[in-house]
N, C-alpha and C positions, 0 to 999 in steps of 0.2 A: 603670148600672140605677139605678131612679129607685122611689122610695117616697113614701109620704103625707108625711113630714116628714125623710125625708134622699135623700142621692143619692151616687152613687159613681161616678167618672169613672176608667177605667182603662187602661192602654195598657202595649206594651212598652219603651219609651223615654223620655227625658224631653221629647225634641223631638214626640214623639207627644202627648205628653201635654197639652203648652204650646199645641201646635195646637188640642187639641178644646175646652180652657179660653177660647182666643182665641174660638171657633165660638160657647161656651156665652155668653162675654159679649156678644158681638156680637145672639146672640138675643135677650137678657134687654133689652139697650139699645133695640131696634127694638120691643119691646113695652111700654116703658116702665117696666121692672122694675131694682130695684136690689140689688145683688150685695153681702151684707155680708161683705166679704173677711177681716173680722179672725175670723170665725167659720168658716172653711175652714181645713181641714190638711191638709196633704201627706205621704206618706210612703211611703218608697221600702224595697222588699224586697228582700234579698241585692243590695244595692247598696254600694260603697266609699265613694261621698260622697252626700251627703243631694241631692235633688233642688233646682233654684232653679225656680220656677214666677211669674210676673208675670201679675197682673191689675190693668190701667188704673194701670200705674207702682208697683202695690203688690207687695212679693215676700209671697207665701205663706209660714206657718210651716211648717217642717219639724220634725214630730216621730218622736219613734221608738215609739210607739202610739197607737191611740184606740179609742172604743168606738164598734162601727157594727152595729146593729141588735141591741143586747144583748151581742153578741161582741165581745170585745177582739183587735185586731188589732196586729200587732207589727212590726219591721222585719226582726229574725232570724228570724223563719218559726218559731218556736218558740211551744209551745201553754200553756206552764208556768204562764205570767202568766193568761191565761184559766181554767185549770184551778183557780189558787187561788181566783180570783175566783166561780168556780161553787161551790167546797167553802164558802168564805165566806157566800154569799148562801144555801145549803142551810143550812149552821148556823143563821143568823140566823132563816130560816123556822121550822127545828126548835124552837127554844129561843123563839119568839114562841107557839108552839101548846103551850107545856109545859101551864099552868093549863089552858085553854080545851079541850085534847084528850087529851094525852098522860096526865095526873094524874086525869082525869075518870074517878070511878067512874061514872057514868051509862053511858058509851059502852063498848061490846064491843070488843075486842080487833080483831074484824073490821073495825067502823068506823074503829078508829085507824089501821089499816096501809092500808083505800083512801085514808084522808087524807093519808097518809103517801106513797102514789104518785101522788097527784093534786098535791099541794103541794112536796112535798121532792124527789120523783125527778125530776118535772119541771124544775123549777130545776137539779137535779145535772148532768143529762144533756144540757141544751140544747145543741145544734151537738157531740154527743161522737161522732161516727161518725168522727172520724179521730186518736182519742187513740192513743197508743202502750203498751205494756205496762207501763211505770214509772209512766204516770199513771195508768193502771186500777187499780193496787194503792193508789193514793192513793184514787180513788174508791169503790173497795170497803171501804175502811177505815172512811172514814166511813157508808158502807151498812151495817156489821154493828155499827158502835157505836148507831148510831139506832136498828136494829131493838130490841139490847137493851136501849136506855131506855125505847124503847114496851113491850116485855112486861115487863121489869123482871126479865131473867135474865142470868146469868153467862157470861162467855165461854167457859166448860167446856161448857155446853149445846149442841145441836145449833139453831143459832140458826135459820137458813134453813128447816130442815124444819120447827121448831114455828110459825114466823110462814107457812109454806106461798107463801115470796116466792124467786123466784131470784135465784141471786148477781148482783152486777155485771159477771161476765164475761159471762153470758147474755144480760143484759138489753142491753150495748154490742155484743153480738153480732147480736142481732135489729135493732137501730138500722142498724148496716153492712149487713146484709143488705136490709132495707128501702129504705136507700138506694141501694144498688147496684142494685135491682131496678128503682128511679126512674131512673137514670141510663142504664142499656140500655134500658130502654122507650124515653127520651127519643132515646137514639141510633140506635134501629131506625126511630122515626120520623123522624129525620133523615135517613136514609138514604135512605128512602122517596121522602122530600120530594125530595132531590137527584134520585135516580132519575128521579122523575116531571118535576121540571124539566129535566132532560138531552134526557129522549124529546121534551117538549115544543119544545126548543130545535131539536133537529136536524129536527123534522117542519117548524118555520117556516123552516128553512135558518139559523140563528143557530147561535152559539158559547156553550156553558154553562161556567159559571164555579164553583167551588168555594166553599163558603162560610167565611168567615173562623173562624181560631182564634184564641182571644186567651187570655192566660195573665195574672195579676194579676201589677203587677210596682212600679204606684204606684197610690195611691187618694187622691183628695181628698174633703173630708166638708164639707156646708155643714148648720148647723143652722137 
């Protein structure tokens, strides 16, 4: 996958990843580009031994985690580190807006909650579609405390009903449904494409081939 300032190369095995990186190195060399090998990290997920990848006789650094497109990827397949960072970023955003928004008497509660949804919730729930129940409780705790702080009410009050906001569990459920809808739509389009390609191949007297399936096992990152 390629993005404006980040790239990831993924494969099932270390040998496949090495082959991909060799092709990437040769392509860069053909166009006169230089790879900053010290800025590339290699990470193996669900592997007993860290991967060893070499570019131009330089062994890339194997790490236990790195940040990719704003999310923390770890080698133990756990989201605990990512959730902790998300909670920290959301709490920092909440604190920075204390004087300007939360304690500002000129703003209505409705305006404050709109700012909360736009700045805090969006930060807290970025990439949260795959969280588990234990992690949902941590997110919900911050959610309730934030609403109490914004409205100046205690835990005994009906926090969510007074704020007119859904619970964290509802927000997460909505995000999962949107994500699953996107996945289902993509799978349907791929099935139609493969069926059409198969029919065209048979019409032309050729053989059809199934699209490859990829699972993230190792990633390389260049800044």
